[in-house]
N, C-alpha and C positions, 0 to 999 in steps of 0.2 A: 302486726304492725297497728297501731293506734290510729284511728281516723282523726284528720285534723278539724273534721266538721262535726263536732260533738253535740250531745242533746242540749236542751236547753236548761235542764234541771240535771242534778247528779245522780247517776244511775248505777253508778260503780258498786253499790250493794247488791245490785241482782247477780243471781248465780251464773247466767250466761253473759255478763258483761265482757268478760276476757276468758277466751278458750286456753287452757293451759295446754302447752306441749307435754304429752304424757311421757315422752322420753326425754332422759336426761342427756344434756349435751355431751357429745364424746367425739373428739376431733382427732384425726390422723394427719400425719405428714406424708407427702409426696413428693419426691425428689429424683434427680437424673443427672447424671454427667454422660457425655459422648462416649469417650474412651477412658480406659485406665493408663493409656500411655501418654496421649496429649493433653490430658486433664488429670488433675490431681484429686481423686475422691476423698482422701483423707482430710483435705482442706476444704473442697468444694462443699460436700454434703453436710459437714456441720454448719459452714456458712449459711447454706440454704435453710437449714433448720433455724438457726437464729433469726434471719429474715422472716421466716414464715410464723414463728412465735409470736411476732408481734400483733398477729391477729388473733390469738387466743384471749380468752376472758383473764382477768387478775385470778392468779393462783392456779390456774388450769395448766395441765400438761399433756402432751400428746400421748394417746393411748396406746399408738403403735405407729412405726415407722415403714414406710414402703419405698423403697428407691432402687433405681436399675443404673448399671453401668452399660450403657445401649445407645445406638443412635436414634434421636427424635424422629428419623424418618421412618422408623418402623412402626407398622401396625401395631395395637396393644397386644393382639394375641401372640406376636411374634417376640416380644419383649421378656426379659428375664430367664433367658435360656442358658446364660452363664452357670456354670457349675458353682455349687457352694464353696467349694475349696478355692476358688478364684476370689470370692467375695471376702473370704477368712483371710486371706493372704493380702488384701489391700490394707488391712489394719486401721479401718475406719472406726472412730470412737463412736459413731452413732449406731445403734442396733438396726438390725435389718429383719423386718418380719416378712418380707417377700418383695416382689415387684408390682408394677402396676396392675398386671392381670390377676396377681394374687389379692389386691386390693378389692377389685371387682368382685372376685369370686366369694370374698370372706365378708362383706359389708353387712349381712345379715347375723351371722355369727358373732361379729364385734359390736353389732349396734351402733353402727357409726352413724353420726348425724353430720360432720362436716369433715371435707377433705381439703387441707391446706397446702399450697406450693407456693414457692417464691414468686412464680410468674407462669404463664400459660403454656410457653414453650417447654417447660420441664414436664408436663404431660406429654407433648408432642409437637413437632416443628410443623406437621401436615395439619392444616385446620380441620379437615374432615376428621382426623383421628381424635384431635382434642375435644371436638364437638359430639363425636360419637361416645367418648368416655364421658363428658359433662352429661349428656342425655341418658346414659344408662344408669348412672349414679343418681341423677334425679329421679329417675323411674323408681329407685330403690330408696327414696327419701334422703337423700345426701346432698347436701349444698357444697359445690366447689367454690373455693375461696382462693383468690391470688393475692398474695401480700402487696405487690407493686400496684394494686387498684386502690383508687381513693374511696373513703367511706362516706356515707350520706349522699345527697343528690337525688335525682329521679332513676327510677328503674330503666327508662328509655337512655338516660345519659350515662348510667354504668354499663349496659349493654352495648352502647357504641364503643366506649373506651375498649371494653373487653373483645370485641369483635375486630377492632382496629388493630389490637395488639396481636391477635392470632393471624390476621392479615400479614402484619409486619413479619412474623415468624414464618409464615409460609413462602413470602417473597424471599427472605433471608435463606430458607431452605432451597428455593429453586437457582438462586445465585449460587450458593454453596455447591450445588450439585454440576451446575454448569462449570465452574471453574475445576472441581475435583475430575468430572469426566474429561474436560478438557486436558487436564494434566495426565490423567490415564492413557489417554489416545496419544499424546506426544511421547508417553514413555514406550508404548508399543511400536510406535512409527519408528523410534530409535533403536529398536531391536531387543528393548529390556524386558526381561521375562516377568510375569506375574504369576504368582502362586508357587505351587509345588513343582519341580521339574518331573516332566514325564519319565517313564521307566528306562528308557535308554539314555538319560541325560543326567547331568548335575548342574548345578548353578556356579559360575565364577564370577568374582568381582571383575568389572570391566575397567581397567584402569584409565582407559580413554574418556570415560564418561565425566562430565562437567561436576565436581565436587562443590557441595554446599558448605558453608561455615556452620559450625556448632550452633545449634539454635539453643532456645530456652529450655528446650525438654532434652538437650543432650546432643549427639552427632546424628546426624541424618542416615538412614540406612543407605548403603551404597549400593548403586545400580548393578544389577547381574545380568549375565547373557548364560545361554544354554550353552553346554559342551558336551561332547561324548563322555559317557561313563567310562571309569578307568577299566571295567570289564568289557572288553570289546565283544564278548559273546552277546551282551544285552541288544547291541545294534543288529547283531545276526538274528537274534529271536524277534526283534520287531519287524525285521525285513521279512521274515519267514511267515510271520502271522498274517501280515498285510498280503504276502503272496497267495496263501491259502485262502484267505477270503477274495483276493481279486481274481485269480486264476481258476481255482478249484472250487470256488463258491461254497466253501465249508461254513457250517454255522459254528458258534462260539463253542458248543460242547465238543464238536469234532477237533476244532482247532486246539483246545485244551488237552485232549487225548494226545494229539500229535506232538505237543510242545511237551508235555508230561513224560512222554515215552522216552525222552532223551534229556534228561536233567543236566548231564554235563555239557551238552551243546546249549541248552537254552535254560540257564540258571534264573531264578526267582526268589525273592526275599522270603516268601512264605509258601504260597502255591498259586497256581494259575486260577483264576476266576473268571466268572462271565463278565464282571463287571470290568476288570482289568483290560481283557482282551478287546471287548467292544469299546471300552474307552480310549485304548491305544489306537485302534482302527479308525475310529472318529475324529481323533486329535489331530487339527491341521498343522500343529507344530512340527509334526514329524517330516513334514514337508519342506522344512528349513525356513519357513516364514515365522515370524513372530505374530500371533494372533489374540486379539483382545476382545471382550465382550461377547464371547460365547454362551455364556449363562448368566441368567438373571438371578444372581444370589439372594436367597432368603426369599424368593416369591413361590417356591414349589412347597410340597408337604415336607413335614419335618424330616431333616437329614437328605434332602434332594433339593435341587435346583432347576427352575425351568429353562428350557434351551431357547434362546433367541434365534430367529431366522438368521440364515447365513447372510442375507442382504445386509443385516444390522452389525456383522463382525468388523473389525478394525484390522487390516492387515499392514504388516510392514512393506514397503515398497520394493524391497527385494531380499534375496535369502539372507538372514543373518547369522544362522549355525548350520552346522553340518546335517544335511537332511538324510534321513532314512530311507525315503521313498521320493519320487518326484512328485509334483503337484498333479500332474495328470494321472499317476498311479494312484495317488490319495483319492482324487475323483472318481475313477473307476471303483474303487473299494466301496465309496458311500453309494454309487449306484447299484452295485451287488447287494449292499445291505439293504437297500430300500426294496429291492425285489423279494429278497428272502423274508422281510417283516411283513411283505404283502401275501405272504403265503404261496408264492410261486415255486415251482421245482427248481432245482439248481440247473437243469439244463435249459430251461426256459430263461432263466436269469441270465445264463451265458450267451444266449441267443440274443437277449434285448441289449446285452453290454456290447456285443459285437457289432450288432445293427446300429446302435446309437453312435459308436465309433466312426461307421461309415455315413452317417448321416441319414439313416433310415429310422423307421418306427416299426414296430411289431404290434399289430392290432388284431386281435381275434374277431373273425366274421360270423361264424357260426360253428357248433359242435355236435358230436353225436357221442355216443358212448365210448367209442373207440379212436375217433380221429377230431382234429380241430383245425378249421381252414383259418389260416392266418393271413392277413394284408402285410407284406414286407415291401416297402417302397412301392413301385407300380406293379408289382408282381402279388399273386396269390398262391399260398403254398400249404398243401394238406400235411399235416405231421400227425404220427400216431400219438396216443395218449397212454403212459407216459411217453415223453420223447426220448429214445435211446441216444447214449453219447454219440455214437457212430453217426447217426441222423444230423444231430447238431453240428458236427463237425463238418459234414458234407454242404449243409445249409450255409455255413459260415464261408467256407471256401468258395462257393457259388457266388456269394455275395461280394467276395473279395474281387473275383475275376471280372464280375460286372460293372464293379466300381471302376 
């Protein structure tokens, strides 16, 4: 920028009068649409390119185009995970050299000087995410330009306008999340299923659900409820694996062996796996209730989701589909699972489960190499290490008599 407070005589012939930028200007396009279904990338992305092109210099073209079909609520590192086949099938006339994260990774290789977007929420709706990208690109010598911002004026004025637009985007994001989450909660309370049906179920359209008229993007997806799978053996298999965990305290590997030994009784599409067994044991939908918000999608490592605490789950107020197990049985299975994951022996897990059912806790007091003294309710019991099954059964019977 040339200073408005110039020297009293002409000094423009001096070598250091103006420091030239040794890098030639090289601008790239940044764009985004939220979904391929509720927005049309084939029209939205070219429109964004046209609007962003207004900030190019005469005769200049974008050196590359980076755009995603992703929610603007995702952080940059989770963007652009859609397969290339999906992008090819969208038939968008604008070429795609990658997504937002690809731009950040390739700035130096492409010698980018400017990244131009239609507006700030095309980077991200979350203000922190857009600020992070702007800062990271600035550190790499790249100026982020938004086409909807006015040119000229003071730096503070332009910054005020930019930050206000980012605040607006974040407020819109929060409002959108509130409305979306509220709709998903009502969906679950009504007994309608989210996601793929668990192994012993299929989904069927609920004819009693309120039908919405055809919208601008076509007919609304019908609301579906869970129904037993046509192969009744699947219900039997799910009940049995729950029983093996709840009553026999078996680990996943042992349950897999038991189920796989009788393939005619316990069929499976491919094979029984640790993830399938543990997932079915942990899934509260097998209790007949519809449950939403068990997982925080896309917040875990790639391919996984973080689990939300049970206190944040949304349960239907009553049973809405045929249960595989009772809710009490499901709870007992979770207690056994917790004990197994803590490294306790199956005998001790069984003892803790029975004591908890009777309102007691099992607390170790002290131990030697061969025995451990436990406090169970108001009594102390010395048990050998490891605890034989017969001893556990006797202690459980004594507790039940005392109760």
